[in-house]
C-alpha positions, -999 to 999 in steps of 0.1 A, spaced: 455 200 535 462 160 536 432 142 540 437 98 537 407 79 532 396 44 547 434 35 548 449 0 539 485 -4 538 491 -38 548 495 -69 522 469 -88 540 437 -85 559 425 -119 575 416 -136 542 423 -113 515 455 -107 499 466 -74 483 476 -79 447 509 -62 443 536 -44 469 520 -25 502 522 14 496 545 29 512 538 51 540 520 84 532 542 104 558 522 131 576 485 129 575 464 160 588 435 137 590 421 101 583 386 99 570 366 65 578 336 54 562 324 27 578 337 -1 602 342 -28 578 376 -45 583 389 -35 551 376 2 554 388 5 590 418 -13 595 433 -7 634 469 -16 620 472 6 591 459 35 615 486 28 642 513 31 614 500 62 606 493 77 640 467 107 624 461 138 642 427 135 634 396 110 629 366 116 615 345 88 617 307 76 620 286 80 653 293 57 675 323 41 661 347 63 687 354 35 710 376 17 685 399 43 681 411 49 716 446 61 715 445 72 677 442 110 684 413 137 681 385 113 672 351 136 655 318 113 649 293 122 624 261 114 611 250 116 576 242 153 571 265 166 596 300 188 589 331 201 604 360 223 592 400 212 593 420 246 584 404 257 554 386 225 546 349 219 550 337 182 553 307 176 548 288 134 557 268 119 529 247 90 535 263 57 520 238 26 514 259 -6 531 262 -27 564 274 -10 592 280 -36 616 317 -46 626 306 -83 628 279 -103 627 256 -94 656 273 -62 669 263 -27 666 245 -10 636 265 19 627 260 44 601 283 42 572 289 76 555 305 93 525 318 123 523 321 155 506 355 176 507 350 213 500 381 233 496 390 249 460 380 218 448 355 197 459 359 160 459 331 135 469 345 97 481 316 75 489 332 44 505 312 17 504 279 22 489 249 12 465 226 40 450 204 57 474 178 85 472 199 117 483 228 110 457 218 135 431 219 160 458 254 160 460 270 169 428 280 189 411 315 183 423 349 183 407 358 147 414 339 117 424 360 86 438 329 55 433 337 18 437 327 -1 411 333 -35 421 344 -59 455 370 -79 467 353 -109 454 331 -116 418 301 -119 440 288 -82 451 261 -84 477 239 -59 488 254 -22 494 275 -22 465 279 -5 433 289 -24 400 301 -6 368 268 1 358 254 15 387 282 33 395 277 49 362 238 56 370 256 75 402 277 95 379 248 106 360 228 114 393 259 132 407 271 153 374 312 153 388 335 170 363 359 137 366 348 103 379 376 83 390 368 41 392 378 30 428 376 -5 448 392 -26 419 424 -44 414 433 -48 445 428 -74 473 410 -106 466 405 -138 488 431 -164 490 412 -191 480 399 -169 445 418 -168 412 420 -130 400 404 -126 363 379 -107 343 360 -95 377 395 -85 389 409 -65 364 374 -54 342 353 -31 359 371 1 355 372 -5 319 330 -12 319 327 17 339 342 40 314 325 27 288 288 29 308 298 64 319 304 73 282 267 62 277 246 75 303 270 106 314 287 115 280 303 155 293 320 135 324 354 128 322 365 94 333 400 90 345 411 53 349 437 51 377 458 17 385 467 15 424 498 38 430 490 64 401 477 99 409 457 124 395 461 166 395 430 185 395 
Protein backbone atom coordinates (compact mmCIF):
# COMPACT_ATOMS: atom_id res chain seq x y z
CA UNK A 1 0.00 0.00 0.00
CA UNK A 2 1.47 3.33 -1.09
CA UNK A 3 0.08 6.52 0.46
CA UNK A 4 1.27 10.04 -0.32
CA UNK A 5 0.67 13.08 1.89
CA UNK A 6 0.15 16.65 0.65
CA UNK A 7 2.14 16.19 -2.58
CA UNK A 8 3.75 19.28 -4.11
CA UNK A 9 5.91 18.09 -7.00
CA UNK A 10 6.62 21.38 -8.74
CA UNK A 11 9.62 23.69 -8.57
CA UNK A 12 7.51 26.74 -7.82
CA UNK A 13 4.15 27.51 -6.22
CA UNK A 14 3.18 31.17 -6.68
CA UNK A 15 5.89 33.17 -4.86
CA UNK A 16 7.55 30.07 -3.36
CA UNK A 17 10.60 28.50 -4.97
CA UNK A 18 11.83 24.99 -4.27
CA UNK A 19 15.40 24.65 -3.05
CA UNK A 20 16.89 21.90 -5.20
CA UNK A 21 15.37 19.87 -7.99
CA UNK A 22 11.71 18.92 -8.06
CA UNK A 23 11.17 15.29 -7.02
CA UNK A 24 10.65 12.63 -9.66
CA UNK A 25 7.21 11.11 -10.05
CA UNK A 26 6.64 8.57 -7.26
CA UNK A 27 4.85 6.21 -9.65
CA UNK A 28 1.56 4.49 -8.87
CA UNK A 29 -0.08 5.69 -5.64
CA UNK A 30 -2.98 3.94 -3.93
CA UNK A 31 -4.25 7.09 -2.23
CA UNK A 32 -3.32 10.68 -1.47
CA UNK A 33 -4.02 12.10 1.99
CA UNK A 34 -4.65 15.86 1.99
CA UNK A 35 -4.44 17.65 5.33
CA UNK A 36 -5.81 21.08 4.39
CA UNK A 37 -6.55 23.44 1.54
CA UNK A 38 -3.57 25.83 1.56
CA UNK A 39 -1.80 26.02 -1.80
CA UNK A 40 1.48 24.63 -0.47
CA UNK A 41 -0.33 21.46 0.64
CA UNK A 42 -3.23 21.01 -1.80
CA UNK A 43 -1.53 21.61 -5.14
CA UNK A 44 -3.94 20.81 -7.96
CA UNK A 45 -1.28 20.62 -10.74
CA UNK A 46 0.64 18.03 -8.71
CA UNK A 47 -2.53 16.00 -8.15
CA UNK A 48 -3.31 16.09 -11.86
CA UNK A 49 0.20 14.80 -12.59
CA UNK A 50 -0.27 11.94 -10.13
CA UNK A 51 -3.83 10.96 -11.06
CA UNK A 52 -4.33 9.00 -7.82
CA UNK A 53 -7.11 6.42 -7.71
CA UNK A 54 -8.31 7.81 -4.40
CA UNK A 55 -8.02 11.09 -2.49
CA UNK A 56 -8.79 11.50 1.23
CA UNK A 57 -9.46 15.10 2.22
CA UNK A 58 -11.14 17.33 4.81
CA UNK A 59 -14.93 17.45 4.71
CA UNK A 60 -16.00 20.24 2.36
CA UNK A 61 -13.02 19.99 -0.02
CA UNK A 62 -14.62 17.65 -2.59
CA UNK A 63 -15.55 20.41 -5.02
CA UNK A 64 -11.87 21.28 -5.52
CA UNK A 65 -11.04 17.72 -6.53
CA UNK A 66 -13.50 16.98 -9.33
CA UNK A 67 -12.03 14.61 -11.90
CA UNK A 68 -9.28 13.34 -9.61
CA UNK A 69 -10.65 9.89 -8.87
CA UNK A 70 -12.59 8.65 -5.88
CA UNK A 71 -12.79 11.31 -3.15
CA UNK A 72 -13.42 10.55 0.54
CA UNK A 73 -14.14 13.43 2.92
CA UNK A 74 -13.40 13.06 6.63
CA UNK A 75 -13.95 15.05 9.79
CA UNK A 76 -11.61 14.76 12.78
CA UNK A 77 -12.30 11.46 14.53
CA UNK A 78 -13.62 9.70 11.42
CA UNK A 79 -11.74 6.91 9.66
CA UNK A 80 -11.83 4.69 6.60
CA UNK A 81 -10.10 1.56 5.36
CA UNK A 82 -7.97 1.35 2.22
CA UNK A 83 -7.00 -2.26 1.60
CA UNK A 84 -5.55 -3.48 4.90
CA UNK A 85 -4.76 0.04 6.12
CA UNK A 86 -6.98 2.12 8.41
CA UNK A 87 -6.68 5.88 7.95
CA UNK A 88 -7.90 7.94 10.91
CA UNK A 89 -8.43 11.70 10.62
CA UNK A 90 -7.18 13.71 13.59
CA UNK A 91 -7.70 17.33 14.62
CA UNK A 92 -5.23 20.00 13.55
CA UNK A 93 -4.83 23.53 14.88
CA UNK A 94 -4.41 25.54 11.67
CA UNK A 95 -6.27 27.84 9.29
CA UNK A 96 -8.67 26.11 6.93
CA UNK A 97 -9.47 28.65 4.19
CA UNK A 98 -8.23 28.16 0.65
CA UNK A 99 -8.19 31.94 0.13
CA UNK A 100 -9.16 35.00 2.18
CA UNK A 101 -12.92 35.16 2.58
CA UNK A 102 -13.39 31.55 1.47
CA UNK A 103 -15.16 28.80 3.36
CA UNK A 104 -13.49 27.57 6.55
CA UNK A 105 -12.72 23.86 6.05
CA UNK A 106 -11.48 22.03 9.14
CA UNK A 107 -7.87 20.88 8.61
CA UNK A 108 -6.75 17.38 9.46
CA UNK A 109 -3.82 15.25 10.48
CA UNK A 110 -3.81 11.51 9.89
CA UNK A 111 -2.84 8.40 11.82
CA UNK A 112 -2.28 5.47 9.49
CA UNK A 113 -2.68 2.07 11.16
CA UNK A 114 -1.18 -1.06 9.59
CA UNK A 115 1.69 -3.30 10.73
CA UNK A 116 3.22 0.02 11.79
CA UNK A 117 1.41 3.18 12.84
CA UNK A 118 2.33 6.60 11.44
CA UNK A 119 1.09 10.04 12.48
CA UNK A 120 1.28 12.75 9.81
CA UNK A 121 0.51 16.12 11.39
CA UNK A 122 -0.02 18.25 8.27
CA UNK A 123 0.23 21.84 9.48
CA UNK A 124 -0.72 22.28 13.12
CA UNK A 125 0.13 23.79 16.46
CA UNK A 126 -0.30 21.93 19.73
CA UNK A 127 -3.90 20.97 20.48
CA UNK A 128 -5.70 19.49 23.46
CA UNK A 129 -6.21 15.97 22.08
CA UNK A 130 -2.65 15.51 20.87
CA UNK A 131 -1.72 13.29 23.81
CA UNK A 132 -4.40 10.77 22.79
CA UNK A 133 -2.85 10.11 19.36
CA UNK A 134 -0.03 7.90 20.54
CA UNK A 135 1.88 5.93 21.06
CA UNK A 136 2.73 5.42 17.38
CA UNK A 137 5.75 3.97 15.62
CA UNK A 138 6.51 7.12 13.63
CA UNK A 139 5.50 10.77 13.98
CA UNK A 140 6.04 13.18 11.07
CA UNK A 141 6.00 16.63 12.65
CA UNK A 142 6.43 20.08 11.07
CA UNK A 143 9.21 22.08 12.70
CA UNK A 144 9.35 25.24 10.55
CA UNK A 145 7.80 26.83 7.46
CA UNK A 146 8.59 28.57 4.21
CA UNK A 147 9.38 31.86 6.01
CA UNK A 148 11.39 32.83 9.10
CA UNK A 149 8.17 34.07 10.69
CA UNK A 150 5.68 31.37 11.66
CA UNK A 151 2.12 32.56 12.07
CA UNK A 152 -0.57 30.98 14.25
CA UNK A 153 -1.24 27.31 13.68
CA UNK A 154 2.35 26.13 13.23
CA UNK A 155 4.86 24.18 15.27
CA UNK A 156 8.40 25.46 15.67
CA UNK A 157 11.21 23.17 16.80
CA UNK A 158 10.43 23.60 20.50
CA UNK A 159 6.67 23.06 20.23
CA UNK A 160 7.22 20.08 17.93
CA UNK A 161 9.42 18.55 20.64
CA UNK A 162 6.61 19.17 23.13
CA UNK A 163 4.32 17.31 20.73
CA UNK A 164 6.74 14.39 20.74
CA UNK A 165 6.59 14.26 24.53
CA UNK A 166 2.79 14.08 24.31
CA UNK A 167 2.52 11.52 21.51
CA UNK A 168 5.43 9.27 22.54
CA UNK A 169 6.34 7.88 19.11
CA UNK A 170 9.10 5.34 18.72
CA UNK A 171 10.70 7.50 16.00
CA UNK A 172 10.14 11.17 15.15
CA UNK A 173 11.02 12.78 11.81
CA UNK A 174 10.98 16.58 11.42
CA UNK A 175 9.23 17.76 8.24
CA UNK A 176 8.12 21.04 6.62
CA UNK A 177 11.59 22.58 6.50
CA UNK A 178 14.35 23.21 3.95
CA UNK A 179 12.17 22.86 0.86
CA UNK A 180 10.35 26.06 -0.22
CA UNK A 181 11.20 29.69 0.41
CA UNK A 182 9.87 33.01 -0.93
CA UNK A 183 11.59 34.38 -4.01
CA UNK A 184 12.45 37.55 -2.09
CA UNK A 185 13.78 35.83 1.04
CA UNK A 186 17.36 34.70 1.53
CA UNK A 187 17.89 31.25 2.93
CA UNK A 188 19.71 31.20 6.24
CA UNK A 189 19.65 29.57 9.65
CA UNK A 190 15.86 29.75 9.70
CA UNK A 191 15.87 27.47 6.64
CA UNK A 192 18.50 24.91 7.67
CA UNK A 193 18.63 24.73 11.47
CA UNK A 194 15.14 23.72 12.71
CA UNK A 195 15.62 19.92 12.44
CA UNK A 196 18.81 20.05 14.51
CA UNK A 197 17.11 22.29 17.05
CA UNK A 198 14.20 19.85 17.15
CA UNK A 199 16.50 16.88 17.78
CA UNK A 200 18.19 18.72 20.65
CA UNK A 201 14.85 19.65 22.21
CA UNK A 202 13.52 16.09 21.91
CA UNK A 203 16.62 14.76 23.68
CA UNK A 204 15.67 17.04 26.58
CA UNK A 205 11.88 16.58 26.65
CA UNK A 206 11.48 12.99 25.40
CA UNK A 207 14.87 11.27 25.65
CA UNK A 208 13.44 7.83 24.86
CA UNK A 209 12.36 8.88 21.36
CA UNK A 210 14.69 8.39 18.41
CA UNK A 211 14.91 11.37 16.05
CA UNK A 212 15.80 10.76 12.42
CA UNK A 213 16.58 13.87 10.38
CA UNK A 214 15.98 13.22 6.68
CA UNK A 215 17.04 15.69 4.03
CA UNK A 216 14.56 16.12 1.17
CA UNK A 217 14.77 12.98 -0.96
CA UNK A 218 16.08 10.68 1.77
CA UNK A 219 14.05 7.76 3.11
CA UNK A 220 13.51 5.74 6.26
CA UNK A 221 12.53 2.10 6.70
CA UNK A 222 10.81 1.13 9.94
